[in-house]
C-alpha positions in Angstrom: 39.5 27.3 23.6 39.7 25.2 26.7 39.3 24.9 30.5 40.3 23.7 34.0 39.3 21.1 36.6 40.8 20.0 39.9 44.1 18.1 39.5 42.7 15.0 41.2 39.7 14.9 38.9 41.8 15.6 35.8 44.2 12.8 36.7 41.4 10.4 37.4 39.7 11.1 34.1 43.0 11.0 32.2 43.8 7.6 33.6 40.3 6.2 32.8 40.0 2.7 31.4 37.2 1.2 29.4 35.2 -1.8 30.8 33.8 -3.2 27.6 31.4 -6.2 26.9 32.5 -8.7 24.3 33.2 -7.2 20.9 30.6 -9.3 19.1 27.8 -8.3 21.6 28.6 -4.6 21.2 28.6 -4.8 17.4 25.3 -6.6 17.4 23.8 -3.9 19.6 25.2 -1.1 17.4 24.4 -2.7 14.1 20.9 -4.0 14.7 18.6 -3.2 11.8 17.2 0.4 11.8 13.7 1.1 10.6 14.1 4.3 8.6 11.3 6.7 7.9 9.7 6.2 4.5 11.0 8.7 1.9 8.9 9.1 -1.2 10.4 9.4 -4.6 9.4 11.5 -7.6 9.8 11.0 -11.4 12.4 13.7 -11.9 15.0 13.1 -14.7 17.5 15.8 -15.9 19.3 15.7 -19.2 23.0 16.5 -19.3 24.5 16.6 -22.7 22.6 13.5 -23.8 22.9 11.7 -20.4 19.7 11.3 -18.4 20.2 11.5 -14.6 17.4 10.7 -12.2 16.9 12.8 -9.1 14.1 11.0 -7.2 14.6 13.1 -4.0 14.4 16.5 -5.6 11.5 17.5 -3.4 13.9 17.5 -0.4 15.4 20.7 -1.9 12.3 22.6 -0.7 13.7 23.7 2.6 10.5 25.6 3.5 8.2 22.7 2.6 6.0 21.1 5.3 6.9 17.6 3.9 10.6 18.3 4.2 10.1 19.5 7.8 8.3 16.3 8.6 11.0 14.2 7.0 13.6 16.0 9.1 11.5 15.5 12.3 11.1 11.8 11.5 14.8 11.3 10.7 15.9 13.1 13.8 13.6 11.0 15.9 15.1 7.8 14.6 18.6 9.1 15.1 18.0 10.4 18.6 16.5 7.0 19.6 19.5 5.1 18.2 22.1 7.4 19.8 20.4 7.3 23.1 21.1 3.5 23.3 24.8 3.8 22.7 26.8 2.7 25.7 29.4 5.5 25.7 27.2 8.5 24.7 26.6 9.9 28.2 30.1 9.4 29.5 31.7 10.9 26.3 29.4 13.9 26.6 30.4 14.4 30.2 34.1 14.0 29.4 34.0 16.3 26.4 32.2 18.9 28.6 35.0 18.7 31.1 37.6 19.0 28.4 35.9 22.2 27.1 35.6 23.6 30.6 38.6 25.9 30.9 39.0 29.7 30.4 40.4 30.7 27.0 41.1 34.2 25.6 41.7 35.5 22.1 44.6 37.6 20.9 44.2 41.3 22.0 44.2 44.0 19.3 44.6 47.8 19.5 42.0 50.2 18.1 41.2 53.8 19.0 43.2 53.9 22.2 41.9 50.6 23.5 42.7 46.9 23.6 40.0 44.5 22.6 39.8 40.7 23.0 37.2 38.0 23.8 37.1 35.5 26.6 35.1 32.3 27.3 35.0 31.1 30.9 34.7 27.6 29.5 31.2 26.5 28.7 29.6 29.8 27.7 27.7 29.5 24.5 29.6 32.3 22.9 32.8 34.2 23.9 32.3 37.7 25.6 34.0 40.8 24.2 36.2 42.9 26.6 38.1 46.1 26.4 41.0 47.6 28.4 42.7 51.0 28.3 46.1 49.2 28.3 47.3 45.6 28.4 47.7 45.9 32.2 44.6 48.0 32.7 41.3 47.0 34.2 38.9 45.2 31.8 35.2 45.6 31.3 32.6 43.9 29.1 31.9 45.6 25.8 29.4 43.1 24.4 28.1 39.8 25.7 26.6 37.9 22.8 25.0 35.4 25.2 22.5 38.2 26.0 21.4 38.3 22.3 19.4 35.0 22.7 19.0 32.7 25.7 19.8 29.5 23.7 22.7 30.9 21.6 20.6 30.8 18.4 21.7 34.4 17.5 25.4 34.4 16.7 27.7 37.3 17.0 29.1 37.4 13.4 31.3 40.5 13.6 32.7 43.1 16.0 34.6 46.2 14.6 35.5 49.1 16.9 35.9 52.6 15.3 39.3 54.2 15.0 38.3 57.2 17.1 37.4 54.9 20.0 33.8 56.0 20.2 31.8 53.3 18.5 31.6 49.6 17.9 29.8 48.0 14.9 28.6 44.4 15.6 26.9 41.8 13.4 24.2 39.3 14.4 23.2 36.3 12.4 20.3 33.9 13.1 21.5 30.4 13.7 24.9 31.4 12.5 23.8 32.0 9.0 26.2 33.7 6.6 23.7 36.6 6.4 24.5 39.3 9.0 22.7 42.4 10.2 25.0 45.1 11.7 24.2 47.5 14.5 26.2 50.3 16.1 26.5 51.2 19.8 28.7 53.6 21.8 31.9 52.0 23.2 31.3 53.7 26.5 28.0 51.8 26.9 24.4 52.4 26.2 21.7 51.4 23.8 22.4 50.8 20.1 21.8 53.7 17.7 19.2 53.6 15.0 21.9 52.5 12.4 20.9 49.1 11.0 22.7 47.5 8.1 21.0 44.4 6.5 21.9 41.7 4.0 25.6 41.8 4.6 27.3 38.5 3.5 30.9 37.6 3.0 32.0 41.1 4.0 33.8 42.9 6.7 33.4 46.5 7.8 36.0 49.2 7.5 35.6 52.4 9.3 36.9 55.7 8.0 39.5 57.2 10.3 37.1 60.0 11.4 34.7 57.4 13.0 31.8 58.9 11.1 31.0 55.9 9.0 32.2 52.7 7.4 32.5 50.8 4.1 30.8 47.4 3.7 29.5 44.9 1.1 25.9 43.7 0.7 23.6 41.9 -1.7 20.1 42.9 -2.7 17.4 41.7 -0.3 16.6 38.1 -1.3 13.2 36.7 -2.0 11.2 36.3 1.1 11.6 32.9 2.7 14.4 31.9 0.2 17.3 33.7 1.9 18.9 30.4 3.0 18.9 28.9 -0.5 18.7 31.4 -3.4 21.8 32.0 -5.5 23.8 35.1 -4.8 24.2 37.9 -7.3 25.0 41.6 -7.6 27.2 42.3 -4.6 28.0 46.0 -4.2 30.2 48.1 -1.9 28.6 51.0 0.1 29.6 53.6 2.6 27.3 54.1 5.5 27.3 57.5 7.4 26.3 57.2 11.0 22.9 58.6 11.8 21.4 58.0 8.4 19.2 55.2 7.1 20.7 52.4 5.0 18.6 53.5 2.0 20.8 56.6 1.9 24.1 54.8 1.9 26.5 55.9 -0.8 27.3 53.4 -3.6 31.1 53.1 -3.8 31.7 50.3 -6.3 29.8 47.8 -8.4 30.3 45.5 -11.4 26.9 45.2 -13.0 28.3 43.4 -16.1 29.7 40.7 -13.9 27.0 40.1 -11.3 28.6 36.9 -9.7 31.9 38.6 -8.7 32.8 38.6 -5.1 33.8 42.2 -4.1 35.4 43.2 -0.9 36.7 46.5 0.5 39.1 47.3 3.3 41.2 50.3 4.4 44.9 50.2 5.2 46.1 51.0 8.7 46.5 54.7 8.0 43.0 55.0 6.8 44.1 56.8 3.7 43.7 54.0 1.1 40.6 52.0 0.5 41.5 48.8 -1.3 38.9 46.9 -3.4 39.3 43.3 -4.5 37.2 41.3 -6.9 37.3 37.5 -7.2 35.7 35.0 -9.6 34.2 32.5 -7.2 36.6 31.1 -4.6 39.7 31.5 -6.7 42.5 33.4 -5.0 43.3 35.1 -8.2 41.9 38.6 -7.8 41.8 42.1 -9.2 43.0 44.9 -7.0 41.9 48.5 -7.1 42.4 51.5 -4.8 40.6 54.6 -3.8 42.8 57.3 -2.3 40.8 59.0 0.4 43.7 61.5 0.9 43.2 63.0 4.4 42.1 60.1 6.6 40.5 62.5 9.1 38.5 64.2 6.4 38.2 61.4 3.7 37.4 62.3 0.2 34.5 59.8 -0.4 34.2 61.1 -4.0 37.7 60.1 -4.9 37.9 57.9 -8.0 38.5 54.2 -7.9 41.8 53.4 -9.7 42.7 49.9 -10.9 46.1 48.5 -9.9 45.9 44.9 -11.3 43.1 43.7 -13.5 42.2 40.5 -15.2 42.3 37.9 -12.4 45.7 36.7 -13.5 47.2 36.2 -10.0 46.7 36.8 -6.3 47.4 40.3 -5.1 47.2 40.9 -1.4 48.1 44.4 -0.2 49.9 44.3 3.2 49.8 48.1 3.6 51.3 51.4 2.4 54.3 53.0 4.2 55.5 56.4 3.0 54.0 55.9 -0.4 55.2 52.4 -0.9 52.8 49.5 -1.3 53.9 46.2 0.1 52.3 43.3 -1.7 52.0 39.5 -1.2 51.6 37.9 -4.6 51.9 34.6 -6.5 52.5 36.4 -9.8 55.3 34.4 -11.4 55.8 32.7 -8.0 53.4 29.9 -7.2 54.6 29.7 -3.6 54.3 33.5 -3.3 56.7 36.3 -2.8 56.6 39.8 -1.3 57.3 42.9 -3.4 57.4 46.7 -2.8 56.2 49.2 -5.4 55.2 52.9 -5.4 51.5 53.1 -4.9 51.1 55.7 -7.6 53.2 53.7 -10.1 52.2 50.1 -9.2 52.7 48.3 -12.5 55.0 45.3 -12.4 57.9 47.1 -14.1 58.4 49.0 -10.8 58.2 45.9 -8.5 61.1 45.2 -6.1 61.2 41.8 -4.6 61.8 41.9 -0.9 61.2 38.2 0.1 61.7 35.9 -2.8 59.7 32.7 -3.5 61.3 29.7 -1.8 60.7 26.0 -1.4 58.4 26.7 1.5 55.2 28.5 0.6 54.3 31.8 2.2 51.1 31.3 4.0 50.6 34.9 5.1 52.4 38.2 5.8 51.8 41.5 7.5 53.4 44.8 8.5 53.9 44.8 12.3 56.0 46.8 14.7 57.9 48.6 11.9 58.8 45.3 10.2 57.6 42.8 7.7 56.4 39.5 9.3 56.3 36.4 7.0 54.7 33.1 7.9 55.6 30.1 5.9 54.7 26.4 5.9 57.6 23.9 6.2 56.1 20.4 5.6 52.9 21.8 7.1 54.5 23.2 10.3 54.4 27.0 10.7 57.5 29.2 10.8 57.5 33.0 11.2 60.4 35.3 10.3 60.8 39.1 10.4 62.4 41.3 7.8 63.2 45.0 7.6 61.4 47.0 5.0 64.3 46.5 2.6 64.1 42.7 2.9 66.9 42.0 5.4 66.4 39.3 8.1 65.3 40.8 11.4 64.5 37.9 13.7 62.2 34.9 14.0 59.7 33.3 16.3 60.8 30.1 18.1 57.5 28.1 18.6 57.2 25.7 21.6 57.2 22.7 19.2 56.2 21.5 15.8 52.7 22.9 15.2 50.6 25.8 13.9 51.1 29.6 14.3 48.2 32.0 13.7 49.4 35.5 13.1 51.5 37.3 14.1 49.1 40.2 14.9 49.7 43.8 15.6 50.0 47.2 14.0 52.9 48.7 12.0 52.9 51.8 14.2 53.1 50.0 17.5 55.7 47.7 19.1 53.3 45.0 20.4 53.3 41.6 18.6 51.1 38.7 19.4 50.6 35.2 17.9 48.8 32.0 18.7 50.4 28.6 18.8 48.7 25.2 18.8 49.3 21.6 18.0 47.3 18.4 18.4 48.3 18.2 22.1 48.8 21.9 22.8 45.6 24.0 23.3 45.6 27.3 21.4 47.7 29.7 23.4 48.4 33.4 22.8 52.0 34.6 23.1 53.4 38.1 23.2 56.6 38.4 21.1 59.4 40.9 22.1 60.9 42.2 18.8 63.9 43.4 20.8 64.9 40.2 22.6 63.2 37.7 20.3 61.5 36.0 23.3 57.9 34.9 23.6 55.7 35.0 26.7 52.4 33.3 27.1 49.5 35.8 27.6 46.8 34.4 29.9 47.6 30.8 28.9 44.9 28.1 29.2 44.8 25.6 32.0 44.8 22.0 30.8 41.9 19.6 31.3 43.9 16.5 30.3 47.4 15.1 30.6 49.3 15.7 27.3 52.4 13.9 28.5 50.6 10.5 28.0 50.5 11.1 24.3 52.6 12.0 21.3 52.2 13.3 17.7 54.3 12.1 14.8 54.5 13.7 11.4 54.8 11.0 8.7 54.9 10.9 4.9 53.2 8.3 2.7 53.0 7.7 -1.0 49.7 8.3 -2.8 48.5 6.2 -5.7 50.6 8.1 -8.2 53.7 8.2 -5.9 53.1 11.7 -4.6 54.6 12.2 -1.1 51.7 13.3 1.3 52.2 14.4 4.9 50.0 13.2 7.8 50.0 14.0 11.5 49.2 11.0 13.8 48.5 11.4 17.6 48.3 8.4 19.9 49.0 7.1 23.4 52.8 6.7 24.1 53.8 3.1 23.7 50.9 2.3 21.4 51.0 -1.2 20.0 51.0 -1.4 16.2 49.0 -4.5 16.1 46.1 -3.3 14.0 43.6 -3.1 16.8 43.6 0.6 17.7 40.4 2.5 16.9 41.4 5.3 14.5 39.8 8.5 13.2 41.2 9.9 10.0 40.3 13.5 9.2 41.0 15.6 6.1 39.7 18.5 3.9 41.7 18.7 0.6 40.4 21.7 -1.3 40.0 25.4 -1.9 43.6 26.2 -1.3 43.1 25.7 2.5 45.7 23.8 4.5 44.8 21.3 7.2 47.1 22.4 9.9 48.1 20.5 13.0 45.9 22.0 15.8 44.1 21.2 19.0 40.5 20.0 19.3 39.2 19.8 22.9 37.1 16.7 22.1 40.0 14.6 20.7 41.6 13.8 24.1 38.4 11.9 25.0 39.1 9.6 22.0 42.7 9.2 22.9 41.7 8.2 26.4 39.7 5.4 24.9 42.9 4.1 23.3 42.1 5.8 20.0 44.4 7.3 17.3 43.7 10.7 15.7 45.2 11.3 12.2 44.9 14.3 9.9 46.1 14.0 6.3 47.3 16.9 4.2 45.8 16.1 0.8 46.3 17.8 -2.5 43.8 20.6 -3.1 45.0 22.5 0.0 47.7 25.1 0.3 50.3 23.0 2.1 52.9 23.2 -0.7 51.6 26.3 -2.7 49.4 26.8 -5.7 50.7 23.7 -7.6 49.6 21.5 -4.7 46.2 23.2 -4.8 45.7 22.9 -8.5 46.7 19.2 -8.3 43.4 18.6 -6.5 41.0 20.9 -8.6 38.5 20.2 -11.2 39.4 17.2 -13.4 42.2 16.4 -10.9 39.9 16.0 -7.9 40.4 12.2 -7.9 43.9 12.9 -6.7 42.4 14.2 -3.4 40.4 11.0 -3.0 43.4 8.9 -3.8 45.5 10.7 -1.2 42.8 10.1 1.4 42.5 6.4 0.5 46.3 6.1 0.6 46.3 7.6 4.1 43.9 4.9 5.3 46.0 2.2 3.7 49.1 3.6 5.3 47.5 3.4 8.8 46.5 -0.2 8.2 49.8 -1.2 6.6 51.8 0.3 9.5 49.6 -1.5 12.1 47.9 1.5 13.7 44.5 0.0 12.9 42.5 -2.2 10.6 39.5 -1.6 8.3 37.2 -2.8 11.1 38.5 0.0 13.3 39.1 2.8 10.9 36.7 5.8 10.6 36.8 8.8 8.4 35.5 12.3 8.9 35.4 15.7 7.3 33.2 18.7 6.8 32.0 20.8 3.9 34.4 20.0 1.1 35.7 17.4 3.5 32.1 16.0 3.7 32.2 15.6 0.0 35.6 13.8 0.5 34.1 11.4 3.0 31.1 10.7 0.8 33.2 10.0 -2.3 35.8 7.9 -0.6 33.4 5.7 1.4 31.8 4.8 -2.0 35.1 4.2 -3.8 36.5 2.1 -1.0 33.8 0.8 1.3 36.0 -2.2 2.3 38.6 0.1 3.9 36.5 1.9 6.4 34.1 0.9 9.2 32.6 4.3 9.9 31.9 7.5 7.8 31.1 10.9 9.3 30.3 13.3 6.4 29.4 16.7 7.9 27.7 19.6 6.0 28.9 18.0 2.8 28.6 18.9 -0.9 26.9 15.7 -2.0 25.1 16.7 -5.2 27.9 17.7 -7.6 25.5 18.2 -10.5 23.3 20.8 -8.8 25.5 22.4 -6.1 26.0 25.6 -8.1 22.3 26.4 -8.1 22.1 27.3 -4.4 23.3 30.3 -2.3 27.0 30.9 -3.0 27.5 27.5 -4.7 28.2 29.0 -8.1 31.4 30.4 -6.7 32.8 26.9 -6.2 32.8 26.3 -10.0 36.3 27.7 -10.1 37.3 24.8 -7.8 35.1 22.0 -9.0 33.9 22.9 -12.4 30.2 23.0 -13.2 27.8 20.4 -14.6 26.6 23.2 -17.0 29.9 22.5 -18.8 30.0 19.2 -20.8 33.6 18.4 -19.9 33.1 19.1 -16.2 29.9 17.1 -16.1 31.8 13.9 -17.2 34.2 14.0 -14.2 31.7 15.4 -11.7 29.3 12.6 -12.4 32.0 10.0 -11.7 32.5 11.0 -8.1 29.4 12.9 -7.0 28.4 11.1 -3.8 24.6 11.3 -4.5 25.1 9.7 -7.9 27.6 6.9 -7.1 25.7 4.8 -4.6 25.8 1.3 -6.0 23.2 -1.4 -5.5 24.3 -4.4 -3.5 27.2 -2.7 -1.7 27.3 -2.6 2.1 28.7 0.8 2.9 30.3 1.8 6.2 28.1 2.8 9.1 27.3 6.4 8.4 26.2 9.4 10.5 25.5 12.4 8.4 25.4 15.8 10.2 24.0 19.1 9.0 22.1 22.1 10.2 18.9 23.9 9.3 20.4 27.3 8.9 23.4 26.2 6.8 23.2 28.6 3.9 26.8 27.8 2.7 26.2 24.2 1.8 22.4 23.9 1.9 21.2 20.9 4.0 19.3 19.4 1.0 22.7 18.0 -0.1 22.7 15.9 3.1 19.0 15.1 3.0 19.1 13.7 -0.5 22.3 11.7 0.1 20.9 10.2 3.3 17.6 9.2 1.6 19.4 7.6 -1.3 21.9 5.7 0.9 19.3 4.5 3.3 17.2 3.1 0.4 20.2 1.3 -1.1 21.7 0.0 2.1 18.3 -1.4 3.3 18.1 -3.5 0.2 21.5 -5.2 0.8 21.0 -8.7 2.4 22.7 -9.0 5.7 24.0 -5.4 5.8 23.2 -3.9 9.2 25.5 -0.9 9.0 23.2 2.0 10.0 22.7 5.2 7.9 21.5 8.1 10.1 21.3 11.8 9.8 21.5 14.3 12.6 20.0 17.8 11.7 20.9 20.5 14.2 18.3 23.3 14.7 19.4 26.9 14.9 22.8 26.0 13.7 24.7 26.7 10.5 27.6 25.6 8.4 30.2 26.3 11.0 28.4 27.7 14.0 27.1 25.9 17.1 26.7 27.3 20.6 29.2 25.5 22.9 26.6 23.2 24.4 25.2 22.1 21.0 28.8 21.6 19.7 29.6 19.3 22.6 26.4 17.3 22.2 27.1 16.8 18.4 30.7 15.8 19.0 29.7 13.3 21.7 27.1 11.8 19.3 29.7 11.4 16.6 32.3 9.8 18.8 29.7 7.5 20.5 28.4 6.4 17.1 32.0 5.7 16.0 32.9 3.8 19.1 29.8 1.6 19.0 30.5 0.5 15.4 34.0 -0.5 16.4 32.8 -2.4 19.4 34.1 0.0 22.1 31.4 0.0 24.8 31.0 0.1 28.5 31.6 3.2 30.6 34.6 5.4 31.5 35.9 4.2 34.8 38.8 5.6 36.9 
């Protein structure tokens, strides 16, 4: 994820100082009144259980409309003009480009007698896929996604080699959309086959062991022109046999009586068992079913699907089957999760044997690797990995370089190789190979640094939230920082969907640190940092806890002298964009800058678009009278108050975001611009930056760098950080 430069240049840039004009002059330049494009309103009022709610910008939900396209063009023109005048924009873009410019490689994995991995030389728009016959063998390119489109607008969304080593299936998505179309080509090289699999979404591919076909999940073809916004229904699992049209694919599993279920399918390492999982929305509580294909080399595709655990009462994650024993990671009667073993043909709970019991530290993940059981836990949001024998006895542990995040470990049960990735705020993601015999780790093609990490440090702190809950936060800053309240500070968080915000490296953040900035990430309730109870404390009617945690993080940074409200910014994406939108409205006095990215801003209508209905298990839905009451209290679109001067705001979204449709950001921006422009003396800008041929999470490298530079330059300008980077 990162790249090299000459030592002299790296040292010169790392030691850069900022020559800044007087603070007041910079702020006047950054906060001069902006002339926003006119946004018409409509007489649209919806009734919710006796409450009438106006939606004057409803027309911006028409993503294919010519008027919406013109609104986006006009808004982008205003934003581009504003950003072009910011004093640090060009130098930040140059510096972030250098920070990104170093070779980085993914973790290798073994399939069909070959080792596969990806590599980016530094500034390639997408990473290139490589293959080797052995870890020490000669590599060759399997697939270069940069050849799919000259501008990176076609994203590589999946890459799955067949177990027989003959084929690779790979997915493409326009603008990084969640919709994928899969193709097949020979591993040895040559043109793709005629196999084309369309309308794949939220699904992986699992080959049968004979290499003759694969299982996958798809939705019905959406209405023409509406594929980026229509709600999702009727997912089904199919089997595709190579050399046949998709119309001939075999239906494996469906639930027509429950059309909104998410259904996934995946084979175990041996290829004998096909596991099927169903989820209600984004809840981790799933049903687990199995299809015994019997002979993996000659799979019985007509074998019945047998339920193992029904009812969505808990999470059931199959780790694999060894000699007829199923190893299962579950939170059944264990909110922080445990690992059990049970005969696959008698899998009811009465036959469970606990191998790794629930403890104070939640189990984040587990896998069967190198003949052992690998278990990754979170200990106050830092990763720990321990190994166990198949009867649950301790069998070693990984010693990471420092406090940080471990991804993995990765490998196969039937092979000795073990890999993992380690990262921390000052440690670029690095792949390590772990020796199960000696317990030692060795870096595998480590990245070369483009900044000097010895000039900075990261502290893990704990602060009290409004109700006294102890919340962790990681703070990164220049060594010897003065706690005098003057340091420009960016506070980031997510807080939802059982996803932990782990301490990791972002290549752009050193540019902020070199400006004297502070980078803080808070571990709010709603995530998985302390298990399911921590998650549930930030769901549905308890969502305000998440906002309180974020506000308390900002107050802690001010109270401890890291910064002041005039130099405190907040950022977050997706659910984190909702977080930023809600908190900037609840405490506009605490923050100078807000950067909501691809946010869920209309909490009363989010469930009507693409996969939004799935989030009702996390948020609740305005179709429910009780949920409407608490959603309406914090929905960012509906809580913009007249007469309040909100923080300077740069909203970011993308035209191919079919996860959180961009109309959320469009409507929020229009409403905030209208209200802010009516506040006497308030010059805090409200801008929106709409990326083209981008999606919820995808940007080619050059567009990612440009967007990050704009966000940092906007933030710096509002805080009075100007001038140019000078050695």
